[in-house]
N, C-alpha and C positions, 0 to 999 in steps of 0.2 A: 504494500500500500504506500501511497505517497506520504512523504515526510515534509510537513510545512513548518518552517522556522522563520525567524525574523529578528529585527533589531528594535531597540528602544532608542529614540533620539529626543533630546531636550527641545528641539525646535518643532518636531512634528508629532511626537508621542509614540505610542505603540504601533507596530507594524500592522496589527489586526484591526485598527480603526480606519475608517474610510469615509470622510465627510463629503468627498467629491464624487464618489462612486467609480472613479476612473480606474484605480488599481484593481478593484474587484472585477471590472469588465475585462481588463487585460488578462487577469489570471484565469477567468472563465474561458477565454479564447484558447489559452494554452492547455488547460487541463480539466475543464468541466466534465464530470462523469455523465455517462448516458443514463438518464433517469426515466426510462420507459417512455420516451417520446415527449417528456416535459422539458420545456426550456431549450437548452442548447447543449451540443456535444463539442468538447474541446478537441484540438488537433491530437493531443495525447490523452485520450479519454480512458486509458486502462487503469488509472489510479497508481501508476508506478513511476511517475516523474516527481523528483524532489524539488520543492520550491523554497528559496530563501528570499525573503521580502525585506527590502530596505525602502522605507517610506520617505520620499523626499519632498512631498507637498503636505502642508497642513490645510486647514479649512480655507485659509485666505490665499493660498498660493505657495510659491517656492519658499521654503523655510528650513531646509536642512542645515543643522547647526555648523557643519563643517563644509566640505565641498563634494561635488559630484564624483570627483576622483576618489575621495575617501569612501563614499558610498559603494562605488564599484569595487574597490579593494576589499571591502567587507564581504562582498559576494565571493571574491577569490578566496578569502580566508575561510569561508563556509564551504568551499569545495566546488563552487559553480563551474560548469563548463561553458555556459552561455550566459551573457549579461544582456538582458533586454531592457531598453529604455524608451518608453513612450513619452518622450519629452525633448525639449530642445530650446536653444537660445541663439541669438544673432551673433554673439561674440565668441571668437576662438580664444583659447588660453593655453599658453605654452606648457604650463604645469599639468593641465588637464590632458593635453595631447600626449605628453610624455607618459602619463599614467596609463592611458589606453593603449599606447604603443607597447608598454611593458606588459600589460595584461595579454595582449595579442601574442607577443613573443613568448609568453608563458603558457600558451596553448588554450587561451580562452577566446571564444568568439563573441565580439561585441556587436550589438544590433541596435539601431536607433531610428527614430522617426525623421523623415525628410523635412517635415514642417507643413503647416496648413495655410500659408499665406498666398498660395497660388502664384508665386513669383519664381524668378530664377535665383533668388537669394539662397546662400548656404545657411544651413542650420547646424548647430553643434550640440552634441558630439557627432551627429551623423556626417558632418563634413570632414572629419579626420579620416585619413586613409586606413587606419586600423579599426575602423567601425563600418559596418554594413549599413548603408543608408536605404531606407525603405519608403517607397511611394505607394499611393493608394489607388485602387481600381474600384469600379462599380460592378454590379452583377453581370454586366455585359462585357466585362474585361476592358471597358473604356477607361481612359485616364480620368481621375476625379479632378474637377476643375480647381479645387482648393489645394491640391497636392503640389508642393514645390518641385520644380524641375530644373536640373542642372547636371553637370558632368559627374557628380558624386553619387547620384541615384543609381543603385546597384540592382535591387530586386523590387518587385511589386507584389501586392497581395490585397485581398478584399479590405476596403476601408469605407464603404458607403452603406449605410443601413445595416450595420453588423449587429446581430443579436447576441447578447452575452449576459452574464450574471451581474447583478447589482446587490448591495446589501438588502437583507430580507425586507420585503414590503416597500422598498423605495422606488421600484419601477411602477409604471402605470399602464393599464390596458384600456382602450377605448372601445365602446360598443354603441351602436345606434340602430334603432328600429323605428320606422314610421309606418303606421297602419300595420299591414301584414308584410311589409318589405323589410328585410334585414340587410343593412348596409355594412360596409367595411371601412369605417372612418379612420383617419389619421389622428395622431395625438396632438394635443395642444399643451406644450410643456408649460408647467406652472398652474394648470387647472387643478382645483381641489379634487380629491378622490371622493366623489359623491355621485348621487344619481338624481334624475328628475324625469317626470313623465307628465306631459301636458300637451295641449293642442299646438301644432306647428303654425307659426305666423311669420309673414315676410317682414323683415326689418331693414330691407334695402341694403345700403352700404354701411349702416350702423354708425354714421358719423355724428349723430346728435341724440341727446336725450329727449324723448317725447313722453312726458310724465304719464304713467298709467297705461300707455298704449300696448304694452306687452305684459300686463299683469296676468299672471297665471299661464303664460305662454312660453314655448320654446322658440327662440329667435332663429330664423333662417337668414343668414347674412352673406352677402357677396364679398369676396375678397377684393381689395383694391382701395386706393386713395388714403385710407386711414390704417394705422397699425392695429394689430390684433387686440392688443390690450384696450385700446380705445373702443373698438367694436363691442367686445364682451362687457366692458365696464358700462357702456351706454345701454346695452341690453338689460343688464342687471338694474341700472338706475331707472329704467323705464318699466320695471316690474317683471322682467323676464326671469324664468327659473332655470333656463339652460340655453346653450348657444351652439349653433352649427355654422361654421364658416366654410363656404364652398368656393372652389377655385374659379378664377377669372381667365385662366389659360388651361390648356389640356393637361389632364392627369391629376393625381392626388398629391398631397403635400403634408408636411408636418409644420405646425406653427409653434410660436412661443410667446408667452405673455410677459417675458422679461421679469422685472421686479414688481410688476403690478399684481396686487392680491385681489382676487375675486372670490366669491363664495358660491358661484353657480358652476356646474360642470360644463366644459366646452370641448368640442371635437372639431375636426376638419373633414371635408368631403371633396371629391373630385368635381370637375365642371359638369360631367354627365350626371353624377348623383345629384348635384344641385338642381339641374334642370328637371330631373325626375321629381324631386321634392317640391319644386314650384307647383307641380300638379297635384300635390298631396296636402296643401295648406288646409288646416282645420282638423286633419287626422291626428291621432295621438302619437307624439314623438317621445320615445324613451331614450334618454341620453345617460350613459353610464361611464364613469371613469373609476376604475378599481385598482387597488394595489397589486403589484406582482413582484416577482424576484428577478425580473429580466427587463432589459431595455435595448433599444436600437440606437447605436451611436455612429457618428461619422468621424473620420480623421485618419491621418497617418499613424496616430496612436493606436488605432484598431488594426491597421495593416501590420505594424511592427511585431506584435506577438504571434501572428500567423507565421511570419518568417522565422522567428526565434523558435517556435514550437516545431516547425518542420525541420529546422536545423537539429534540434535535440532528438527528434524522432529518427531522422536518417543517421545521425551520429550513433544513436543507441543500437542501430543495426549494423554499424560498421565502425567498431571501436578502435580499429587500427588507424583510422584517419587522423591526421593532425587538424587543428583549427583552420590553417591556411588551405590544406587540401580539401576539407569539407566545403569551405567557402567557394573554392574554384569549382567543385562538383555541382554546387547549388546554382552557380551562375551559368555553367555550361549546359545544365539540364532544364533551365527555365524555359517556359513557353514564350518564344519571341513575339513581341507585340509592337505595334507602331512601325517605325522605320526599321528595316532589316539590320540586325545586330544591335549593339548597345545604343541607346538613345537617352536623351535627357529626361523624358517623362516616365519611361518604363524601366530604365536601366537595361538589364539583360532580359527582363520579362517577368512573367508570373511564376513565382516559386512553385515547384512541383515535387512533392515528396517521393512518389513512386518512381518517377523518371530519374530522380537523383540516385535513389537506391539501386535501380536497375543499371544505371550508368557505372556506378562504383563497382557493382558485382561483375560487370563485363569488362570494364577498362581499368579498374583500379582507382584508388583515391586520387582526386585532383586532376584526372585526365579527361 
């Protein structure tokens, strides 16, 4: 069975606390167990990968009391073969670079996120040559527009709408039924976890409070012109008990209320769903936002643990490989995407576990 250990740090607290849900999400991608179809299955789901967790973010952001290099060296001291870092910053640091060079020379594979600014800027530690820089793809293997692209990007992995674990009850699931029609709504981040059932009413763009106009109603609101928080807040202030914001362009979407606090449940819907609901005004709409243990996140932070876990999986099957050889095998077996060969958006392409293992079995490590 997996052995999970970690560190205490005066700046971030115990490793097993997670106020931002980020680390739990990353850990699930690596090693979530198969729970009979519930939630998500990690890349190494057999329960036999050891995790050593060094928490470098507190509730407010970066707060590790020492340095990232110190954190990575604690992983080495704990016996880590792979150091996965779903983090990054714009500035390089000679001391940090030397530390990662030394870890790599000592046989440890370092993996880090390319960054989410959608620019050609380098992010560190991903920008150091001793660290594998990971870019993000969507479900169609297309480059994610937020993923930083430059000569250091080495491998790509799923990073858009990635489902993984979050602290118990901290995720949310959205449900919507109007009349006898069951819809598949998107989530409105920041919505309270509660339910409402009331007649559906058209609230237009939701740009103004119309006192009493939505009393005892669920507001159907078109996306556009005003932010989501304004729309939902105005619905509530007009007497609404729930809100559905439908898209003004093709497809579904996920929204966010930001720091605005509302007390009514809100969800999102596609443009076609919105058009269908316009023909169901007056029918009973049931809006439900309920707590779950899972959530969908976007980011190169989500792509990074995919690569790290594939590296660990392939390495576990080929223990004779060195870190440098394993790295070479992963790049040579990646599914080439975009321009032929290595390119700035995809690196060598989508990391592939079975292809890497097959390549090593037939050609040897690193070839």
